[in-house]
Backbone as numpy.savetxt, mean C-alpha at the origin, in Angstrom:
# Nx Ny Nz CAx CAy CAz Cx Cy Cz
11.25 -22.43 -15.40 11.55 -22.03 -14.19 10.48 -21.06 -13.46
10.15 -21.33 -12.22 8.93 -20.56 -11.73 9.97 -19.21 -10.96
8.98 -18.34 -10.81 9.25 -17.05 -10.55 10.07 -17.20 -9.10
11.08 -16.19 -9.12 11.47 -16.17 -7.17 10.39 -15.58 -6.24
10.35 -16.07 -5.28 9.62 -15.59 -4.01 9.70 -14.03 -4.15
10.70 -13.14 -4.39 10.89 -11.71 -4.37 10.05 -11.33 -5.71
9.94 -11.69 -6.74 9.71 -11.73 -8.10 7.93 -11.70 -7.83
7.62 -13.01 -7.42 6.04 -12.75 -6.92 5.63 -11.82 -5.97
6.60 -11.56 -5.03 6.05 -10.56 -4.08 5.87 -9.18 -4.69
7.15 -8.86 -5.29 6.78 -7.54 -6.29 5.54 -7.85 -7.26
5.19 -8.98 -7.93 4.21 -8.77 -8.74 2.57 -8.64 -7.88
2.73 -9.18 -6.55 1.55 -8.99 -5.94 1.05 -7.54 -5.49
2.18 -7.05 -5.27 2.11 -5.45 -4.81 1.54 -4.98 -5.97
2.14 -5.15 -7.22 1.68 -4.37 -8.51 0.41 -4.59 -8.68
-0.22 -5.91 -8.47 -1.67 -6.42 -8.81 -2.41 -5.79 -7.53
-2.10 -5.76 -6.45 -2.96 -5.07 -5.34 -2.96 -3.38 -5.60
-2.10 -2.97 -5.85 -2.25 -1.77 -6.16 -2.87 -1.29 -7.23
-2.59 -2.06 -8.18 -3.60 -1.73 -9.54 -4.88 -2.00 -9.46
-5.37 -2.91 -8.51 -6.76 -3.17 -8.40 -7.63 -2.30 -7.61
-7.00 -1.67 -6.64 -7.67 -0.67 -5.74 -7.13 0.83 -6.38
-6.47 1.33 -7.22 -6.16 2.42 -8.08 -7.16 2.38 -9.15
-7.60 1.64 -9.46 -8.55 1.59 -10.71 -9.89 1.54 -10.36
-10.34 1.82 -9.08 -11.63 1.57 -8.57 -12.46 3.12 -8.96
-11.89 4.08 -8.65 -12.34 5.58 -8.82 -12.85 6.03 -10.20
-11.78 5.47 -11.25 -12.06 6.15 -12.72 -11.95 4.84 -13.56
-12.75 5.04 -14.71 -12.57 3.78 -15.61 -11.08 4.27 -16.17
-10.44 3.09 -16.10 -9.16 3.16 -16.66 -8.96 2.08 -17.86
-8.30 2.52 -18.76 -8.16 1.81 -19.74 -7.15 0.70 -19.23
-7.31 -0.66 -20.02 -6.00 -1.64 -19.96 -4.83 -1.53 -20.34
-4.53 -0.38 -21.13 -3.67 -0.04 -21.93 -2.74 0.82 -20.82
-3.24 1.48 -19.96 -2.34 2.48 -19.10 -1.05 1.84 -18.34
-0.25 2.54 -18.14 1.17 2.28 -18.01 0.69 2.39 -15.99
1.77 1.51 -15.50 1.51 1.48 -14.09 1.63 3.03 -13.17
2.45 3.72 -14.13 2.82 4.72 -13.57 1.54 5.71 -13.43
0.61 5.59 -14.17 -0.61 6.27 -14.60 -1.72 6.16 -13.46
-1.44 4.84 -12.79 -2.48 4.80 -11.88 -2.16 5.05 -10.32
-3.03 5.79 -9.61 -2.99 6.52 -8.41 -3.65 6.12 -7.56
-3.93 6.07 -6.08 -4.77 5.64 -5.38 -5.60 7.06 -4.76
-6.55 7.21 -4.56 -7.14 8.42 -4.30 -7.25 8.34 -2.50
-8.06 9.21 -1.73 -8.09 8.72 -0.34 -8.80 7.73 -0.13
-9.99 7.73 -0.65 -10.88 6.53 -0.55 -10.45 5.21 -1.07
-9.73 5.41 -1.96 -8.82 3.92 -2.46 -7.72 3.40 -1.93
-7.35 4.44 -0.96 -6.30 4.12 0.28 -6.64 3.54 1.39
-7.92 4.30 1.59 -8.69 3.54 2.60 -9.17 2.35 3.00
-9.55 1.95 1.57 -10.24 0.77 1.44 -9.27 -0.42 1.27
-7.70 -0.11 0.52 -6.80 -0.94 0.91 -6.35 -1.41 2.11
-6.00 -0.19 2.77 -5.76 -0.30 4.05 -6.46 -1.36 5.03
-7.87 -1.09 4.76 -8.62 -1.99 5.54 -8.85 -3.36 5.24
-8.59 -3.64 3.94 -8.99 -4.77 3.15 -7.98 -5.54 3.12
-6.71 -5.05 3.01 -5.29 -5.89 2.87 -4.67 -5.91 3.87
-4.46 -4.54 4.81 -3.60 -4.61 6.05 -4.51 -4.86 7.41
-5.73 -4.82 7.36 -6.23 -4.69 8.56 -6.40 -3.64 9.12
-5.78 -2.52 9.07 -5.79 -1.06 9.48 -7.22 -0.75 9.85
-7.87 -1.22 11.25 -9.02 -0.82 11.47 -9.26 0.68 12.04
-8.21 1.13 12.20 -8.00 2.71 12.79 -8.23 3.67 11.93
-8.21 3.02 10.26 -8.31 4.08 9.13 -9.88 4.67 9.04
-10.71 4.25 9.88 -12.17 4.24 9.65 -12.53 6.31 10.03
-11.42 6.45 11.18 -11.55 7.72 11.46 -10.55 8.63 10.18
-11.57 9.79 9.61 -11.21 10.54 8.21 -9.81 11.10 8.65
-9.75 11.69 9.97 -8.35 12.56 10.31 -7.47 11.91 10.05
-7.31 10.27 10.40 -6.21 9.31 10.23 -5.92 9.10 8.85
-6.96 9.12 8.01 -6.60 8.73 6.81 -6.13 10.14 6.13
-6.53 11.19 6.45 -5.93 12.61 6.17 -4.49 12.85 6.24
-4.37 12.30 7.63 -3.18 12.40 7.97 -1.87 11.75 7.36
-2.19 10.28 7.07 -1.48 9.25 6.36 -1.60 9.78 4.87
-2.45 10.39 4.41 -2.65 10.69 3.01 -1.22 11.70 2.61
-1.15 12.82 3.48 -0.36 13.92 3.63 1.10 13.21 3.82
1.23 11.90 4.74 2.58 11.83 4.78 3.36 10.73 3.48
2.23 10.05 3.19 2.53 9.25 2.00 2.76 9.96 0.58
1.53 11.01 0.33 1.85 12.15 -1.07 3.01 12.56 -0.96
4.28 12.38 -1.45 5.70 12.86 -1.36 5.40 13.84 -2.45
4.87 14.01 -3.68 4.87 15.01 -4.75 3.39 15.57 -4.58
2.95 15.51 -3.66 1.91 16.95 -3.10 0.74 16.72 -4.49
0.20 15.57 -4.88 -0.70 15.72 -6.07 -2.14 15.48 -5.51
-1.98 15.09 -4.17 -3.19 14.48 -3.39 -3.89 12.82 -3.96
-2.82 12.45 -4.18 -2.82 10.94 -4.58 -1.51 10.17 -4.09
-1.96 8.84 -3.98 -0.79 8.17 -3.86 -0.26 7.03 -4.87
0.83 7.34 -5.83 1.18 6.68 -6.72 2.09 5.48 -6.08
2.40 4.65 -7.02 2.76 3.26 -6.99 4.24 3.47 -5.92
5.06 4.38 -6.49 6.24 4.30 -5.76 6.14 4.87 -4.16
5.30 6.18 -4.22 4.96 6.33 -2.85 4.12 4.77 -1.92
3.47 4.17 -2.60 2.80 3.09 -2.12 3.98 2.05 -1.45
4.97 1.98 -2.29 6.16 0.89 -2.32 6.73 1.27 -1.08
6.86 2.49 -0.90 7.73 3.21 0.34 7.28 3.04 1.42
5.52 3.21 1.46 4.68 2.82 2.68 4.78 1.37 3.35
4.67 0.16 2.14 4.86 -0.97 2.50 6.28 -1.29 3.06
7.29 -0.67 2.51 8.37 -1.41 2.70 8.88 -0.75 4.21
8.06 0.50 4.65 8.15 1.00 5.98 7.64 0.20 6.86
6.38 -0.50 6.43 5.70 -1.01 7.46 6.55 -2.45 7.81
7.08 -3.03 6.71 7.48 -4.40 7.04 9.06 -4.03 7.83
9.59 -2.91 7.51 10.84 -2.34 8.58 10.35 -2.58 9.98
9.14 -1.77 9.95 8.81 -1.25 11.33 8.18 -2.81 12.15
7.77 -3.58 11.21 7.39 -4.88 11.71 8.38 -5.65 11.94
9.36 -5.91 11.33 10.68 -6.43 11.98 11.37 -5.69 12.98
11.32 -4.41 13.28 12.09 -3.84 14.30 11.29 -4.08 15.64
9.89 -4.11 15.36 8.94 -4.50 16.47 9.04 -5.77 16.83
9.37 -6.69 16.02 9.75 -8.11 16.27 10.84 -8.52 16.94
11.61 -7.88 16.92 13.36 -7.79 17.29 12.98 -7.19 18.77
12.50 -6.17 18.91 12.25 -5.47 20.02 11.65 -5.95 21.08
10.31 -6.81 20.72 9.42 -7.39 21.67 9.50 -9.08 21.64
10.77 -9.49 20.71 10.96 -10.74 20.95 9.67 -11.70 20.25
9.19 -11.02 19.21 7.90 -11.57 18.34 8.63 -12.69 17.41
8.31 -13.68 17.23 8.69 -14.73 16.25 7.73 -14.74 14.91
8.30 -15.11 13.90 7.61 -15.12 12.70 6.48 -16.05 12.90
5.25 -15.42 12.27 3.97 -16.25 12.30 3.13 -15.83 13.57
3.74 -15.21 14.56 3.11 -14.97 15.66 2.09 -13.34 15.73
1.23 -13.21 16.29 0.48 -11.98 16.38 0.90 -11.50 17.90
């Protein structure tokens, strides 16, 4: 039996997060997903490469987003904070699509 699309989406989110969250420090392969966190530099790189957010080149914008995402105040973005952000982007994309009549797959 193949994985459902939702299961594959969750796995992809975990893989992307893990890939970027393990860049700043040497992480052991045995670490739990909850032990990985995105630094500001890692978050910026993820946003630029995975979401095509060009305006994150501005350090002040990255600082502002980091403060918004970092709900526990540890100056890093953990997996839960990251997922909340991704879902928020998805909801906003859906809202804007409905508001402006954009169809799926259009820019």
